[in-house]
N, C-alpha and C positions, 0 to 999 in steps of 0.2 A: 364466519371469520371471527377470530378473537382480536377485538380492537384493543384489549388491555395489552396483548402482546405487540400489536402492530405499532402502537402509539410511541413505545420507546425507540423502535427501529428507524420510524420516520424521523423523531427528534435527533437520533444520531446521525442519519444521512444528511439532515439539514445543517448539523452542527459540522460535519465534516467538510461539506461543500463550502460553508461559510469560512471555515478555518483555512482551507486552501486558497479562497479567493483572497482572504486577508493576508495571507503569507505572499502570494504573488504581488499584491498591491504593495506591500512592504518592500519587496525586492525591486519593484520599479522605482519606488521614491526614495528608499533608503539611500543616504549618502554613504555607501559601502566602500568607495573608491577614495583612498587616503590621498590627501594633497600632494604631499612630497613624492609618493609613488608615481601619482599621475603626471607630476611634472617631468620626472625622469623618463618615464614612457613616452610622453609627448615628445621630448627631445629626441629619443630613439626613432620615432616615426619621421620626424623631420629629416634626421640624418639618413635613414633608409631611403625616403623618397628622392633626396639630393643624389644619392649614389646610383639608383637603378632606373628612375624613371625616364624613358627615351624621348618623351615629348613634353617635358615639364615646362619648358619655356616658349612653347609655340603661341600661346595665347596670353600668358601671364610672365612678366619680366621676373628676374631673380629679386628685384627690389621689391616688386609687389607681393612676392610669395613670402620672402623674409619679413617684411611689415606686418603681413598677416599672420605669420607664425608668432612674432613676438606680441602681437595684440591679443591673440587668443591665449597665449601663455600667461600674460599680465592678468587676463581675466579670470584664471584660475586662483581664487582667493581662499578657498575652502575645500573641504572634502566633497566630491561629486557624487550623483547618482548614476546609474547606467545611462539612462536617456541624456543627462546633462553631458556626460563625457562623449557620447555618441555625436552630439550636436557640434562640440568643440572640434572633435577629429574629422567629420564629415565636411565642416567648413572649410578647414584646411585643404582637404582633398579636392573639394568642388573649386577651389581657387584656380586649380590647374586647368579647368575647362576641358576635361577629357572624359568621354563617354564610359571608358573602361576602368576609370579611377574612382573607387567608391569604398565607402565603411559598409561593411554587411550589416543587413538589418535583423539577421535571424535571432541573434541574442534578445532582441527587445521584441520582436513580434511573438516569440514564444511566451514571454511574460505578459503581453498584451492579449492573449488568446481569449480570455474570459472579461476582458474589460470593456465597457461601452465606448465606443469612438464616434467621431462625426460619421453619419450614415451614408453619405454620398462620395463618388469621385466627382471631380470637376473637370470641364471642358472649357478651354478657351477658344472663342471665336471673336476675331476683329477687337481685340482688347477688352472683351467683355468675358464674365465667367458664368458659367451655366451648370446647373445641378445634373449629374449624369447617371451613373449606374448606383443601384442600392438593392433592396429588397422589394419584392412585389407589392407589400404595403404601402411602399413610398412612390410607387410608380406615376401618381398624380403630379409629383413635382419635377419628374424629369423633363429636362428642356427649358425649365424656368430659370430666368437671370438671377443670380444670387448677388446681392449689393453688399451685405455686411454679414460676418459672424462674430456673435457675441459683442455687437456694437463696433466692431472694427472693418474699415473698408476693405473689400477684398483685393484691391490692388496693393495695399499696405502689407496685408498677410502674403500674398504672393510674394512680394519684394523680399520679405524676410524669409521666406520658405526657400526661395531660389539660392540664397547664401549657402545652404547645405544640400543643394540638389546637384548631381553631376549631369551636366550636358556638354556635347562636343562643340568646342569653339563659341562661335557667336550664333549657333543655331538656337532658334525660338521654336520651332514646330515640334520638337521632341518633348516640350513640357507636358503636352496632352498625354504622352506615354508614361511619363512619371507620375502624373495625376492621376493614374489608374490607382495609385497608392496614397491619394490624397488623406484618407483617414489617418494613416501613419505619420505623414508629415505634418498634419495639423496638430496631432498629439505631441510630437516633438516640439512644435511651435507653442502650443498651449495645452498643457496636459490636464484639461478639464473634463467632466462628464456631462456639462449642460451646454446646450447647443441652441442658441436663439438666432435665428437668421432673419434678415430683411431682404425681401426678394419683390420681383415684379409678377403678378399673377397674369392669368391668361388674357386680361383686359388691360394689361399694363399699368395696374393699380399697384402701388407700394403696400406691402402687407408684412407683418410681423408673425412669426410662429416659432414656438418652442419644440425643436424636433426631438424625438426619442432617440437616444443613442443606441446602436446595436453593437454586440460584441464583434472583436476584430475577427474572430473565427467565423461568426455568421457572415459578416461582410465579405471575408475571402471566398467562401464556399459558394456564395451567390454570385461572385463575379469572376470566378475562374473558369474560363472556357477551354473546353478540349476540341482543339482543332487540329484535323490531319495536316502534317507538313506540307504534303502536295495533294492538289485536286485538279481534275481536268473536266471541261465540259464543251460539248459541241452544241451551241446554241442554234445554230443553221449549218449547212454545208458551207456556208461562206464566212462564218464566224466561230472562233474556239476561243475558249478562256482557260488560261494556265494559271492558277493560284499557287504560289509558293508562299507559305505562312512562316516557314523556317528552313535554314539550311542544315539544321542540327541532326538530320536524319544521314548524315555523311560521315560522322565521327565513327560510328561502329560500321566495320566491313560488310557484315550482313545487311544492315540497314541501307548502306550506300548501294549495294548491288540490287536491293529491292527498288530503290529510288531511281537508279539508272535505267532498269528494265521499263519503269513506270513512263520516264522521259523517253525511252526508245519507242514505245509502243504509241505514245502521243504523237511524236513527229513523224512517225510512219504513217499514221492515219491522216495527219495533216497532208501529208504528200499525196497519199492515194485519193483524198477527196479534193485535192487542189483547193484548199480552203485559202481564201485570200486575205482574211483578216484575223489577226491573233492578238489578244488582249493578254498582257502578262501582269498579274496583280501581285505586287511585292509589298503591298502596304502591310505595316506592323511587323515586317520581317527583321528580326533583330540580329540576324546572321547566322553563323555557324561554320560549317565545313567549307573550306574552299575549293575541296575536290568536286562537291555537288555544284557551286557556282561556275566553276570552270568547265564542268561536264555539259551545264545548260547553255553556257556561252558557245559551246562548239556547235551548237545546233543553230546559233544565230548569227554567227559570223561566216562571211563568205570566202574567207582566207585564213591562214595560220595566224596564231597569236601567242604573244608572251603574257604571262599573268604578273609575277613580281619583279620589280626592278632590284630590291634588296630587303634584306631582313637585318635590322641593325639594333646593336645593343649599346647603352651608353657606358657600362662597367667595362673593365678589362680583366676582372677575376671575381668570383663568385664566393671566395674564401670567407670574407669578413660579414657576409650577410645572409648566406645560404641557410643558416641555422634557423632563422624566422619563418622560413617557408612552411606551409601547410604540408606540402609534400617534397621535401628537399631533395629526394633521390631523383626526381625529375628535372632537376636543374643541373645542367651540365656547364663545364668549365668553357670559357670562350678561347678558341685558338686563334690568336692574333695573326699567326701565319697565313691564315686562310681567309682574313678579311681584309677590306679596304676601308680607309678611313673617309667617311662621307657624312656631310651634314652634322659633323660633330659626333657620329656614332661609328663603332666598329661593325662594318656591314658584310654579310655574307651575300654575295652577288652571283657564285657560279656553283656548279655542282657536277659531280662525275656521271650524274643520270640515274644514279641508283636511289638516291633519297629524295631530294627537294626537287621534285618535279617542276615546281613553280618557277625555276629560272630557265627551264628548257622550252624550246619552241613548240607549242600545243597544235596538234591539227584539228582543224574544223572537219565536221561530218559531210561526207558526200552528199547526203540528202538535208543539207541545211535549209532552214526555212526561208524562203524567197518572197514571200508576201509581205503585207503591211503590218508593222508591229507598233502596238500602243501599250505604253507601260504606266501603271497606276502607282504613285509613290506617295509617302508621307512621313511625318517625323519618326514613325517608327521604322523607317529603313535605316539600319545601322551596320557597322563593322563589315562583314563579308558582303551584305547586301549593297553597301555603298561601293564596295570593290567592283562588283557586278556592274553597277550603274555608271560607274567611271569607265570601264571597258567599253560599255555600249555608246556612251559619249565619244570615246576616243575614236572608236571604228564607225561612229555616226551611223549607229544602228537603232532605229525606232525613234517615237516620240514620247516624252513623258508628260504625264498628266497628274494633278493633284496639288501636293504641298512640296516645300523643300523637304528633301531627305536629311537626315542627322549624319548618315555615314557619308564618306567621300572616297577619294583615290588613296587613302592611307589609313592605318589605325594603329593606336599603340595597344598591344595586348601581350598575351603570353599564358593567360589560363591559370595564373597562379594566385592563390591568396596567402597572405602573411599574418602570423599570429603575434600580436603584441604581448610580451611575456608576463606583464602584471595583471592587466584587466581581461586578457584572453581575447580581445576584441580581434575580429578579422577583417583585413583591410585588402582589398584588390588593388594591387599596383602593377602595371604592366612592366615587362622585362625587356620587350623588344618592339621595335617599330616596323611595321610591314607597309612598304610603299610599292603601289602599283606601277607597272611599266607602260605608263600613259603620257609620253613626253607632249603631246599637244593639248592635254587636258588643261581647261581653265579653272583653276582652283578659286572656290568662293568660302570664305569661313563660315557662312551661314549654312553650308551644305550644298547639295546639288539642286539647282533650280528646276522647276518643271517647264516645259516649253508653253504649256497653258495651265494656269493656276485654277483651280477649283476649290473653293471654300464650301464646306458643308454649312446648313442652316440650324438654327437651334432646335426647330421642329424635327429635324432628322434624328436627333438623340431619343426623342420619344416613339416616333413611328419606325426608327430603324431603316429609314429610306437610304439607299446607297446612291447618293447624288453624283458622285463622281463616275461610278460604273453607268449608271443611267445616261449621263452626258455622253459618255464614249459610245454606248451601243446605239444611241439615237443618232450620233454623228456618223457612224459606220453606216447605219440603214439609209441615211440621207444622201449619202456619197456613193450609193451603189451604181 
């Protein structure tokens, strides 16, 4: 090997990589967004939100929202970096307390790719914070309580970060779902690459440690799980488990048909084996297609049912704001002659039966399940999953175990992102409110409360022991 030829190539590669990292670093911290343009665009975001958000004032009064907007606007005294502007816009959106309302993180995560970030996700248990997911090199820290990061108390850090995190209503359990992205949020809070933690060791003694940051790309790759949307298991002839990790397999017609056949086969087998107990695990199911949720419910209900009560919009025309949309061709004009004004919204409530099935009476399956149903839920249950849980509560189907869900009997959604014209920031703002037809449902702003609350223990983070599932299985075995 000719080392005289190789050395210049190595130096060139090192220089290129260093140059790319330096360029990315500059883009992250350069105050590239001009003050006057940012102020003008921030006003546009404010007016756009006021115009279209259907649930803007469910948990935040107009006075509170306006006060937050004016305070944030006043805080813009200089040109801003991209992360600084993200923090401003995300704080305004988070004030609404709507889980579907958020500023997209992609612009920053792309720039963060090669930058060292805090190397752990965080998990909250009984008002204490624990180190959770990281790389294999950091496995010995998993499950340990973290007290401080860089000299600041965890409770103070979380209080600040929560200001720009989107959660539904008064929900608290959904925070653990958001904190799977703690390295990102900590960067927004404190864009350092040094991480000294104070924590309690296995003997409950206070310790300090300088953690080595890991690149955001490494963190993401190590903590992205590939999970099938739907899995089934027959533990015994007396117990079956249906795990629905997502309802997103219903958006595509081909995927939906595959999922429906899986559900058909599963319930056919339940019927043939006369299985007495069914556990439906909906934990961390963030929602998806209403078609699949309704199809599943048709196997749980002993009688016909209705899905939606209404689909309502705040605006009466799309002309003045449609151009902001990422995909404007998918935004249709409101036909006020077909709507009813309800809860301050122009609501679609009826259909001719050819389009919006969700207003029509749905038929339950002849071989619907007649055994005992237990449902596992947590703060990751959101959107369409909340709708399904609300239907189950309305029709008194099953018992719920675990933690409060984040989703409930409504959601503000629409599947549209809007592009702010100057910074090209992508903002998710709902265009419709979807309300379930559940007249007897008892609404709780914290989410849907389980019949039996089961909190995991810190040691479960390390051992991956599924405490809620174990509790349910043992209870079923004891009640044979």
